[in-house]
N, C-alpha and C positions, 0 to 999 in steps of 0.2 A: 751557753744557750743564746741564740741570736734574738735580738730585740725585734718585735714586730711593730710596724708603724700603726698608729692609731687610726688613720683614715686610709681607706683603700685607694689605690692609684686611680687618678682621674683619666677618663677617656680623652684621647686627643680629638680635636674638632676636625671635621672633614674639610678638605681644601680641594677646590675644583678650578679648572681653567676653561674659559669659554669666550664667546663673542657677544658683544652688546648688540641686541637686535631692536631695542626700543628705548627712547629717552623722553617719553611724552609726559611723565609725571615728575614733580619736584622731589629731589633727593632720592629718586628710585630709578633703577635701570633694570631692564629685563635682559638676562644673559642666557643664551642658548649653549648648553653643554652637550657635546656629542660623545656618546659612549659606543665603542665598537665591541660587540659581544658575539660569541660564537653561537649559532643556532643549535638548539639541543638535538633536534632530529636530523637536520640536513647538513650540519657541520659547515655552513656557509657563514662568513662574517657579515653581520648586519649592523647598520647604524641606528642607534636610538637617541633621539634628541629630547632633552629635558629643559624646560624653561624655568629659570630661577629668578625670583624677585629679589633684587639686591639693594641694600641701603648704601647710597653714595652721598655722604654728608656735604661735600663741596661741589657737587654736580660736575666732577672732573672728567667723567667719561663721556664719550660720544658714540654714536652708532658706528659699528664696524671695528671698534677697539677690541684687542685681545686683552682679557683681564683675568686676574686671579681673585677668587672669592673664598670666603671662609664661613663656616657654619656659626651661627650665633643664637642667642635667645630670641624668641618671637618678638618682633618689633611692630608688627601690625597683623592684620588678618592673613596676609600672604607672605610678608617679608620674613625670611628666616636666615638670610645670608647678608654678609657685609663685604664691601669692596676692600681688598687688601692692597693690590697694586695694579697699575696699568702696565702690561707687558709690552704691547706694541700699539702705536697709534694707527688709526685708519688712514689710508692714503687718499 
């Protein structure tokens, strides 16, 4: 008989890539994530943009950077994401 684990498997945290659009607050960046989805009725691909408030502890990012963010526990009223890495610096 196979042994069952005591705790159920944890859900993996969501990871998104986007562009930093604002750096006006300390240790916080606003990242725009673009999702391309197929329209249900018209079958046309449409872009949907979501703005995520991201915790950036070292203030390492700047406007225009491509970044990878990960879901985390609530850090403030709006912040639910943290900066994982900077993929590409702004030119």
